[in-house]
KEKE-3310 file (N, C-alpha, C; in steps of 0.2 Angstrom, whole numbers, plus 5000, padded with zeros to 4 digits):
npx = (5005:5005:5007:5002:4989:4988:4989:4977:4965:4967:4964:4953:4946:4948:4942:4928:4924:4927:4915:4905:4905:4902:4890:4884:4869:4866:4855:4835:4831:4844:4854:4866:4861:4847:4835:4827:4840:4845:4833:4827:4818:4803:4796:4785:4781:4769:4758:4761:4758:4742:4740:4744:4733:4723:4725:4723:4708:4703:4706:4702:4707:4718:4721:4721:4732:4750:4757:4750:4744:4755:4761:4749:4747:4760:4756:4748:4755:4763:4752:4749:4759:4761:4750:4739:4732:4715:4711:4707:4722:4726:4718:4722:4733:4732:4725:4735:4745:4736:4737:4752:4755:4745:4751:4767:4763:4756:4768:4777:4770:4771:4784:4788:4778:4782:4779:4786:4800:4806:4805:4817:4830:4829:4834:4845:4857:4857:4863:4874:4879:4879:4890:4901:4904:4905:4916:4924:4926:4930:4946:4948:4949:4957:4970:4973:4975:4986:4994:4989:5004:5012:5014:5016:5027:5035:5037:5041:5053:5060:5071:5070:5076:5081:5080:5067:5055:5043:5032:5038:5039:5046:5053:5043)
npy = (4994:5011:5025:5038:5030:5028:5041:5048:5038:5039:5052:5053:5046:5054:5067:5061:5060:5074:5078:5073:5076:5091:5088:5086:5088:5095:5091:5090:5101:5112:5112:5127:5128:5129:5137:5139:5137:5151:5160:5155:5157:5154:5143:5149:5159:5161:5158:5172:5183:5176:5180:5196:5200:5197:5208:5217:5218:5218:5227:5234:5223:5225:5230:5220:5216:5214:5224:5234:5237:5242:5252:5263:5260:5266:5282:5287:5286:5296:5306:5306:5313:5323:5330:5328:5321:5312:5323:5333:5332:5319:5308:5314:5308:5292:5291:5291:5283:5270:5271:5271:5258:5247:5253:5249:5236:5231:5234:5225:5212:5214:5213:5200:5191:5191:5204:5214:5212:5211:5197:5197:5200:5185:5179:5188:5186:5170:5168:5175:5168:5156:5160:5161:5148:5140:5148:5144:5130:5130:5135:5125:5115:5121:5118:5104:5101:5105:5100:5085:5089:5089:5081:5072:5078:5074:5060:5059:5063:5055:5041:5027:5016:4999:5001:4999:5003:5017:5007:4999:4994:4988:4990:4991)
npz = (4999:4996:5004:5000:5001:5012:5020:5011:5015:5030:5030:5028:5036:5047:5042:5042:5055:5059:5051:5057:5069:5070:5065:5076:5088:5104:5109:5107:5094:5101:5092:5088:5074:5075:5076:5092:5099:5098:5104:5118:5126:5119:5116:5127:5120:5116:5125:5135:5123:5122:5135:5132:5123:5130:5143:5131:5127:5140:5149:5163:5172:5175:5189:5196:5196:5203:5201:5200:5210:5219:5211:5214:5229:5231:5228:5232:5244:5245:5241:5252:5259:5256:5259:5252:5252:5246:5238:5224:5217:5221:5217:5202:5203:5206:5197:5185:5189:5189:5174:5171:5176:5166:5156:5160:5162:5147:5141:5143:5142:5127:5124:5129:5122:5111:5100:5101:5092:5081:5068:5060:5064:5073:5061:5058:5067:5068:5054:5054:5064:5057:5048:5057:5059:5046:5046:5054:5053:5041:5044:5053:5042:5036:5042:5047:5032:5031:5039:5038:5025:5030:5038:5025:5018:5025:5026:5013:5012:5021:5024:5023:5023:5016:5002:4993:4985:4986:4992:5001:5014:5023:5037:5045)
capx = (5002:5006:5010:4997:4984:4987:4987:4971:4962:4966:4958:4943:4943:4946:4935:4922:4923:4922:4907:4900:4904:4900:4882:4881:4867:4866:4850:4830:4833:4846:4860:4867:4860:4841:4830:4827:4846:4843:4826:4826:4809:4800:4789:4782:4779:4758:4755:4762:4753:4734:4739:4742:4727:4715:4723:4717:4702:4700:4711:4704:4710:4727:4720:4724:4742:4754:4762:4744:4745:4761:4758:4743:4750:4766:4753:4745:4758:4766:4746:4747:4766:4761:4744:4734:4726:4707:4711:4709:4727:4727:4713:4725:4741:4729:4725:4742:4748:4735:4738:4755:4752:4743:4758:4771:4759:4757:4774:4781:4769:4772:4792:4787:4777:4788:4775:4792:4806:4805:4808:4823:4832:4833:4837:4852:4859:4859:4867:4880:4882:4881:4897:4908:4904:4910:4923:4929:4925:4938:4953:4950:4950:4966:4972:4972:4979:4994:4998:4995:5008:5019:5016:5020:5031:5041:5039:5045:5059:5064:5074:5065:5078:5080:5084:5065:5052:5035:5028:5042:5038:5053:5056:5040)
capy = (5000:5016:5031:5040:5029:5028:5048:5047:5035:5042:5059:5051:5045:5061:5069:5060:5060:5079:5078:5071:5081:5097:5093:5081:5094:5095:5087:5093:5109:5113:5117:5131:5133:5131:5144:5135:5141:5160:5161:5148:5156:5153:5139:5153:5166:5160:5161:5177:5183:5179:5186:5204:5201:5197:5213:5224:5216:5216:5231:5237:5220:5225:5232:5213:5215:5216:5230:5243:5238:5244:5260:5264:5263:5273:5288:5285:5287:5305:5312:5308:5316:5331:5330:5328:5317:5315:5330:5329:5329:5313:5305:5311:5303:5286:5289:5290:5273:5264:5273:5265:5249:5246:5253:5244:5226:5229:5233:5218:5206:5214:5212:5190:5189:5194:5210:5219:5211:5208:5193:5196:5202:5181:5175:5189:5181:5163:5171:5175:5161:5150:5163:5157:5140:5140:5151:5140:5123:5133:5135:5119:5112:5120:5116:5100:5101:5112:5092:5081:5093:5094:5071:5069:5080:5069:5056:5058:5068:5052:5038:5019:5010:4993:5001:4999:5011:5020:5003:4996:4994:4984:4993:4988)
capz = (4998:4997:5007:4998:4999:5020:5019:5009:5021:5035:5030:5023:5042:5052:5036:5041:5061:5059:5050:5064:5076:5068:5065:5082:5091:5111:5110:5100:5095:5104:5090:5084:5069:5077:5081:5098:5099:5097:5105:5121:5126:5111:5118:5131:5117:5116:5133:5131:5117:5125:5142:5128:5120:5137:5143:5127:5129:5145:5155:5169:5173:5176:5194:5198:5198:5210:5198:5198:5217:5221:5212:5218:5234:5230:5222:5240:5252:5242:5241:5258:5262:5255:5261:5247:5252:5246:5237:5217:5216:5223:5210:5196:5204:5207:5188:5183:5194:5183:5166:5171:5179:5163:5148:5161:5160:5140:5139:5146:5138:5120:5126:5132:5117:5104:5098:5098:5091:5072:5065:5055:5071:5074:5055:5055:5072:5063:5045:5058:5067:5051:5046:5060:5059:5042:5046:5059:5048:5035:5049:5055:5038:5032:5047:5046:5026:5033:5045:5030:5020:5033:5035:5016:5018:5030:5023:5007:5016:5028:5021:5025:5022:5011:4995:4992:4984:4987:4993:5003:5021:5028:5042:5047)
cpx = (5006:5006:5003:4989:4982:4984:4979:4964:4962:4964:4952:4942:4943:4942:4930:4921:4923:4919:4903:4900:4902:4896:4880:4877:4867:4862:4844:4831:4837:4855:4861:4862:4850:4842:4831:4835:4846:4839:4825:4818:4801:4795:4784:4779:4769:4757:4758:4757:4745:4735:4738:4737:4722:4717:4720:4711:4699:4704:4709:4707:4717:4728:4720:4730:4743:4757:4756:4746:4749:4761:4752:4743:4757:4760:4750:4749:4760:4758:4747:4753:4764:4756:4738:4729:4716:4705:4710:4718:4729:4726:4716:4731:4738:4730:4730:4746:4744:4736:4744:4759:4751:4751:4763:4768:4759:4764:4778:4776:4772:4782:4790:4787:4784:4785:4783:4798:4804:4811:4818:4828:4837:4837:4844:4855:4862:4862:4874:4882:4883:4889:4901:4908:4907:4917:4927:4930:4931:4944:4954:4953:4956:4970:4976:4975:4983:4999:4999:5003:5012:5023:5018:5026:5038:5044:5042:5054:5067:5066:5073:5070:5076:5080:5075:5061:5046:5033:5036:5041:5043:5054:5049:5040)
cpy = (5007:5019:5035:5039:5031:5035:5046:5042:5040:5049:5057:5050:5053:5065:5069:5058:5068:5084:5080:5075:5085:5095:5088:5089:5091:5091:5089:5100:5113:5118:5121:5135:5133:5137:5144:5141:5148:5161:5157:5153:5159:5149:5145:5160:5165:5161:5168:5185:5185:5180:5193:5205:5199:5204:5220:5225:5220:5224:5235:5227:5218:5231:5225:5213:5218:5222:5237:5241:5243:5250:5263:5266:5270:5279:5288:5291:5294:5307:5312:5313:5324:5336:5335:5325:5318:5321:5328:5328:5321:5308:5307:5306:5298:5284:5287:5286:5270:5264:5270:5260:5245:5247:5247:5236:5224:5230:5225:5212:5204:5209:5201:5190:5186:5200:5213:5218:5210:5201:5191:5198:5193:5178:5177:5182:5174:5164:5171:5169:5156:5154:5159:5153:5139:5144:5144:5133:5125:5134:5129:5112:5112:5119:5108:5099:5102:5103:5088:5083:5090:5085:5069:5073:5077:5066:5054:5059:5062:5043:5032:5015:5003:4996:5003:5008:5012:5017:4999:5000:4987:4987:4991:4981)
cpz = (5000:5001:5008:5001:5009:5022:5016:5016:5026:5037:5030:5035:5048:5048:5043:5051:5062:5057:5055:5068:5077:5068:5071:5086:5099:5112:5104:5103:5099:5099:5089:5078:5065:5078:5090:5102:5103:5101:5113:5127:5120:5113:5123:5128:5117:5121:5134:5130:5119:5131:5137:5128:5123:5139:5141:5126:5136:5151:5160:5173:5176:5182:5200:5198:5204:5207:5201:5206:5221:5220:5213:5226:5237:5230:5230:5246:5249:5242:5248:5263:5261:5255:5258:5246:5252:5240:5226:5214:5218:5216:5206:5197:5203:5200:5185:5185:5190:5177:5168:5173:5173:5158:5153:5158:5155:5138:5141:5143:5133:5122:5124:5126:5109:5098:5098:5098:5083:5071:5062:5059:5075:5068:5056:5062:5068:5058:5051:5061:5062:5046:5048:5062:5054:5044:5050:5058:5043:5038:5050:5051:5036:5039:5049:5038:5026:5038:5039:5024:5024:5035:5029:5016:5020:5029:5017:5010:5018:5021:5023:5024:5017:5006:4992:4990:4987:4995:4998:5011:5026:5034:5048:5050)
residu = (UNK:UNK:UNK:UNK:UNK:UNK:UNK:UNK:UNK:UNK:UNK:UNK:UNK:UNK:UNK:UNK:UNK:UNK:UNK:UNK:UNK:UNK:UNK:UNK:UNK:UNK:UNK:UNK:UNK:UNK:UNK:UNK:UNK:UNK:UNK:UNK:UNK:UNK:UNK:UNK:UNK:UNK:UNK:UNK:UNK:UNK:UNK:UNK:UNK:UNK:UNK:UNK:UNK:UNK:UNK:UNK:UNK:UNK:UNK:UNK:UNK:UNK:UNK:UNK:UNK:UNK:UNK:UNK:UNK:UNK:UNK:UNK:UNK:UNK:UNK:UNK:UNK:UNK:UNK:UNK:UNK:UNK:UNK:UNK:UNK:UNK:UNK:UNK:UNK:UNK:UNK:UNK:UNK:UNK:UNK:UNK:UNK:UNK:UNK:UNK:UNK:UNK:UNK:UNK:UNK:UNK:UNK:UNK:UNK:UNK:UNK:UNK:UNK:UNK:UNK:UNK:UNK:UNK:UNK:UNK:UNK:UNK:UNK:UNK:UNK:UNK:UNK:UNK:UNK:UNK:UNK:UNK:UNK:UNK:UNK:UNK:UNK:UNK:UNK:UNK:UNK:UNK:UNK:UNK:UNK:UNK:UNK:UNK:UNK:UNK:UNK:UNK:UNK:UNK:UNK:UNK:UNK:UNK:UNK:UNK:UNK:UNK:UNK:UNK:UNK:UNK:UNK:UNK:UNK:UNK:UNK:UNK)
# end
């Protein structure tokens, strides 16, 4: 068997191993090329979208949230501290607290549901990761080629003894 054939078989085995290893994923939809890798919250977005829809259909439901209770309590305390308890200023502060609580709940649910994101952002991240992986593969293959080149040069320069040709394996 010639050394060229040995190098070819070795290269094929290594290439197969590297290819298998780079395509292997750590679990269902966990590979760097899968959308779930870039959006781990994806399974929960539908629930947040339903809550957002419900909030838009029933804005008064914000009154049952802890955020509303905390903001209303803060507005009441501020009005009491300033001596405006029961005044028109206190009512305005309470109304503003309710509006702020609604807006905060709306923004939180919109963000969690994905309504504030562009689908192009995830696609852009996936493309960037794909380019990075391709560059890493190119670097690995270039390094592997350089190693085989050095091995081939070493084999060509080595005197194996026995006076034979390329197929002389008398030292083995």
